[in-house]
Structure formats: C-alpha cells, structure tokens
N, C-alpha and C positions, 0 to 999 in steps of 0.2 A: 260453525266457524271455530268454536272452541275445540270440538272434536278433531278437526283438521290440524289445528295447531298442536294438539297433544300427539297426534300421529306423526307429524313432521318432527317434533321434538324427540320422540322415541327413535325414529329412523335415523336422525342425526347422531344421537348417542351411539347407536349400533354401528353406524358407518365410521365414526371416529374410533371406535374400538378396533376396527380392522386395521387401522393405521399402526397400532401398537405392536402388531405381529410383524410388520415390515422390517423393523429395525435390524434384526439379526439375519434372518434367513434369505431375504430377497436377493442379496448379491452373492449368495453361496455359489450358484452356478458360474459366476464370473471369476471366481478366485484363481483357477488355473490360468486363465487368460491374463489376469492382472499380474500374476507371478511371472509370467513370461515377459510382459511389457516392462516390468521394473527389475528384470533380472540383473541389471547392472548396478542396482542400488545395494549397498551393504545390508546384509541380513534381510533381504527382500522376502524370502520365503516365510520367515517368522512374522514380519510385520504385515504381510498380506493376509496371513491366517488370522492375525489379531484384529483385522477389520471386522470380523464377525462378533467377537465378545466385547469389543470396546464400548459399544452403546450400552450393553447390559451393565458394565462396570460403572458407567456414569449415571445410569438409572439408580443403581444401588446408593451411590453417593448423594444424589440430588433429590430423590423421591421424598424423604422426610422434610427437606427444606421447602420443596415446592408444594408439599401437602400443607405446610404451615402458611405459605403465601396464598394458597387457594382459600384458606380460612380467613386470612387477614384482608386480602384485596379483592376477593371474588373469583368464583369458578369461571364465569363467562369470559372475562378479560384474559385469564390465563390460557384458556382453550384457544382463543383467537390468536394470541401471540405465538403460542406453541405450535399451532397448526401452520401458521405462516412461515415461521423459521424452520420447521420440520421439512416443508416442501423445498425451501431454498437450500438448506444444508444437505438434505438427502440427494437432491439432483445435482448438487455442486460436484460430486464425485465424477460425473460424466465429463467435466471440463477441466478440473484441476490437474496440473501437470506434475506436481510433486507428490510422492507417496506420503510425505509428512503432512502436507496440506489435506490430503484425503483423510488421514487419521484424525486430524483436528475436526474436520467436518463430521466424521462419525461420532466423535465425542459430543459435539453440539447436538447431533441427532438424538443421542441418548438422553441428554438433558431435556429435550423437547418431549420425548416419550414419557419421561418422568412427570413432566408438567401435565401431559394429556391424561395419563392413567390416574393420577391422583385426583385431578379435577373431575373427570368423568365418573369415577367411582363415588366420589362425594356427592355429585349431582344425582346419581341414581338413588343413593340413600336419602337425599333430600326429597326427591320427587315421588318415590314409591315406598310402600310399607307392607309388612305382612306377606301374604301369598303373592301379591303383585310384584314385590321386590324380588322374591325367589324366582318367579317366572322370568322377570326381565334379566336377572343375572344369568340365568340359563341361556336365554337368547343371546346375551352378550358373548358368552362362551362359544356358542354355535357360530355366530357371525365372525368372531375372531379366527376360528379354525377354518371356516369356509374361505375367508379372506386369505389366510395363510396358503391354502391350496392354490387359489387362483394366482396369487402373486408369485409363488415359487414356480408354477408351471409357465407363466408368462416370462419370468426372468430366465428360465432355462432356454426358452425359444430365442429371446433377445440376445443372450450370451453367445448363442451359436452364430450370431451375426457380428457382434462386437462385445468385448468385455465391458465396455463403458455404457452400453445401452441400458442395462438393468437399473442403473442409478436413476434414470428418468422416471421410473415407476413411482418414486417418492413424490414427484411433482403432482401426482393425482390429488394429493392432500389439498392443494390450493382450490380445487373445485368444490370443496365442502364449505368454504368460507361464507358464501351467500346463505346457505342453509343454516349455518351456525348463527349468523347475524339475525336471521328471521325467527329462529325457533328456540334458541337457548336463552334463558333468563336465570339470574341468580334467584334462588328461592329464599324468602324470608320466613316461610312457614315450615314447620316440621310435621311429619306424618305419623310418627310412632307415638303410642301412648307413653312410652318410656322417655320421650324427649322432653323432659320438663326440668324444673329446677332441682328436683330431688336427685336425678341422675347427674345433672351438671355439677353438683357440689360433692359427690362422693367419688370413690376410686374403683367402684365395682367393675367399670368397663375396661380397666387397664389389664388385669390378669386374663380375662377372656381374649382380649386382642393379642396379647403376647402368646398365649397358648395356640391360637389359630395361626399366628405368624410362624411359629416353630413348626407346626404340622404342615403348613404350606411349603416351607423351606424343605423339609424332609421329603415331601411328595415330589417336588421338582427335582431334587437330587436323583431320585429313582426314575422319574418319568423321562428325564433328559437322556437316559440311556437310548431312547428311541432314535433321536436324530444323530447322536454322537457315536454310538457304539454298534447299532444294528448293521450298518453297511459293512463294518469290519468283521462282525460276527458272521454275516452271511458269506463273506469271502472265505472265512476260516472253515466253513462247512461245505465249501465248494460251489456256492452260488455267486458267481462273479459278474453277472450281468448287472450293470449299474441301474438299468431301468427297473429291475426287480426290487432292488433296495429302495428306490424311490417309490415304488408301488406300495411296499410294506410300510414305509413312513407315512405315505398318503392315506393308507387304510386306517392307521392309528388316529390320524387327524380327522378323517371322515367320521369314524365312530365317535370321537369326542364331540364333534358337532351334533351328531344325531342324539346322543344321550343328553347333551346340553339342552336341547329343545324340550325334552321330557323331564328335566330336573325339577321344575316347579311342581308338576303333578305328583312326582314321586315323593317330594318333601311333604306334601299335603297328606299323603297316605301313610308313610312310615317314619315321619319326622326326620330332622337333620341328622341325628345320631345314627338312625337306620341307614340313611344314604351314605354316610361316612363308612359305616361297616361294610356295606355292599361294594362301594367303590374300591376300597383298599383290598378287599378279598378278591375282587376281579383282577387287580394288579398282581396280587400274590399268585393267583392261578396262572396268570400270563407269564410270570417269571418261571413257574414250574414247567409250563409248556416249552418255553424257550430253552430251559436247561436240558430238555430231552429232544429238541428239534434237530432233525437231520434233513428235513424237506422244506420246500418253499411254503407248502400249505400250513405246516405247523408254525412257521415264522409269522405268517399272516394272521393266524389265530392268536398267537401271543401278542402281536402288535395291536390287534383289535381289542383285546382285553385291557391292554395298557391305555388305549384311547378311551375306553368306557370309564375307567377310573378318572382320567383327566376331565371328562365331560361332567362328572358328578362331583368330584372332590373340590375342584377349583371354585366354582360358584358357591358351593356349600360353605366353605370356610371364609370366602369373601363376605357372604351375607352374614354369617354368624360373627365374624370379626368386627363388623360394623354395627351390629344389632343394638348394643347398649351404649354406643358412643354418643355423647351429647352433640348437638348440631354444630356448635362452634369448634369442635375438635375433629370433625369428620375428615377434613382434608389431611390433617396430620396422621390420623389413623389409616387412611388409604395409602399414605406415603409409607408407613411402616409395613403394611401388607405388600405393597408393590416392591419394596426393597427385598422382602423375604423371597418373593418370586424370583427376582433376578439374581440374588445371591445364590439361590439353589441352582439356577441355570449356569452361573459362572463357575461354581465349585464342582458341579457334577462331573465334567470330563476329567478333572484332576483326580478326584476320589475313585471314580469307577475304573479309570485306566490303570491306576496303581493296584487296585484289587484284582482286576483281570490279569495283569502281569504276574501276580503272585499265585492266584487260584486257578486260572483258566476260566473259560466262559461258562462251562457247565456248573462248576461249584460256585462261581460268582452269582449266577442267576438263582441258585438255591439259597444262597445267603441273602440276596436281595428279596426273595420271596418271603423268607422268614422275617426279615426286617419289616416288610410291608404288613405282615400279620400283626406285628407289634404295633404298627401305626393304626391298624384297624381297631384294635382294642383301645389304644390310647385316644384315638380320635373320637370313637363312640362314647367313651367315658367322659371326655372333656365336654363334648356337646350335650350329653345327657345332663351333666352338672350345670352347664350354662342355661339349658332350658328350664331347669328348676329355679335358677337365679332370676331369669327373665319373668317367670310366672310370679315369683315373690315380689319383684319390683313393681310389676303391673298391678298386683293386688294392693300394694302399698300406696299406689297412686289413686 
C-alpha cells in the first residue's frame, strides 16, 4: 500500500510539472487567428503577441512571494488552489469576449504557474535526497518537455478548427485534483543530512543559490533562441516550410526529454560539475553548427545539441540550487530559481533580436557559442566549489 502511495505521489508531481510548460507555448498556434479576430481593437497585433510572454512576466514577479507562502502555509494547499485557478483562468480565454479580459486571465495563469512551480520544486526537495533527487529532477525535466510536445501539437490541430479551442487544453489541469488530494502531503521530515540546525542558522546556502540562479538565467537566455529565433533563421537561409521549423524546435525538446531521463545516472558517474561542463559544451557546439548551417540537417543537429544542454543543465542547477537550503526556506529558494528561469525566457528575445540585427545570424551564433563556453567553465567551477562546501558541511554534522 505504501509503495502504491509513493508511486502515485511521484506520478502526481510529474504530471503537475507538465502543466507549467503550458503557460506560454500552448496558445502559440492560435495567435494568427486571435489577431484576425481582434483586428478592430487598437494595437491588437501587439497585445495578441503579448499573450505569450505575459504569464512569464507574472511568474517572475510572484514566484518569490508564492515560494514564501509555500513555506508559510504549506505546499499541498497551494498546489490545490493553484491547479484549480490554473484550469479556470487558462480555459477562460476560450469564452472571454474582450482582449483585455484575456490578457488579465493570462496574468492570473502566470501567478498560478508560479504557485505550482515553487511548491512542486520544494516538495521534490522535501521528499527526495541524494541520487534519488537528481533522478527525479531529471524525470521532471523529461515529463515537462514531453508534455510541451504533446500540448503544442494538440494546440496546432485545434487552432486549425478555431483560434479559441487551444485555450480549453488548460482545463485538463482540473483532472489532476483527485490525484493531488489523494497523494500529496506536506512533509514534516527532511531527507538530507545537511537539513539540520547547523545549516538553518548559517548563510552558506545563499551564495550557492544565487550562483545557480544566475547560471540558470544565462542558460535560458541562450536556450530560448530555439523557439524565438530558429524559425526566422531557417527562413533566412531559405527553409520556409513552417512544419520544418516546428520539427526543429520539437527535436530540441525531444532530445531535452531523453537526456533528462539519463541525468541522474550521469550525475552519479561524473558529478554535477561534470554534467554542467558537458551540457554547456554541447550548447556551444550547437551554436557553432548553427553558425555554419545552410541545410535542414545541420539545423536539426544544432537544435538537438541545444536540447541536450537543456535536459542536463536545468535539473542540474535546480538540484544544486536547493541542495543546502534549510527545509523551512525551500519554497522561497524554489521561487528564486523559478524567477530566474522566466526572467531568462522574457529577456531572451529582446537581447538576441538586438544582437542578430547588429551582427547577423552567423556571427551571433559564434558569439553565443563563445558565451556558452564561458558558462561551461563558470558553471563547472561553481558546482565544484559547492560540492566541496557540501562535503565539509556533512562532515561537520
């Protein structure tokens, strides 16, 4: 019975993780239809395009706050409330008649995503420790990417029927409520040897958390080239078929899911700093490939290498960022990491578009590749130092 409960709890956390990728991309195929529907509204083109990044902006604002509330009032209650409102606010776009009302619903959706991501990350850290935590974080990354593929494909099909139908995909979240009620419980116990009073009363965890957050932010700025710039780059080199750009983005997402599955085993063999080094080097090579790409096959290779980095780097820095955090601060810490993810997503198109306009695609990718090599060195050094700190803390306990 206990084994079944643990399995249902793990499945529940993984399924909730798929919801967090819905917030931005799910309605992307519906944007042209929405722009046409609201063509009479002032600045409609701008505001319709803003429907995608608005949730991310509100995640950035509210993630630290909702991380604190998850610590203060419990992870389970926050997940139940956020899941319920997520389903209602997300699906509301199918029925709301005013563009302003849809924008507000998207903002509420972003707040719910912040509540879910912070509480789920804190719970994973509560429930799992050591290699099991790394393995689960890798599975979480895999589920998120697989969910992203399924949702965007479904949304594309529904958008062909009506621009409003993709909004109903968000209502799927309501189906998770019975599983949440049955399997999720707030944990009063901690699993790490470092989760004791010694860590609770010092500030050793703050600098590693900040370092991991900065590296996550930098990684997302580069990785978000995949959904925001690759379609335009492919058109620039003469690949104008939209299905091919979708396939390239999907390949990156698929490879991220596959590498996420193997993340835990890889950490056990080469340590977290080795994983960071390999992940960022893969991204750097991907940028080099794209800088020379003139064919669809080279674009696919470059996107696949970007995905490999995503599948390794994201769970790696999430695990290490939470590693030394005391149990009563885990929600807040997950809020900081969550904000860094979405700040990176939000900033990326502005930074990369400006650089591409000035340098052109080839030189831009070379610059991005060089920057990612710097991240490889900085990331490996940061995690190597943190591993030493963790060892010293555990010896002191």
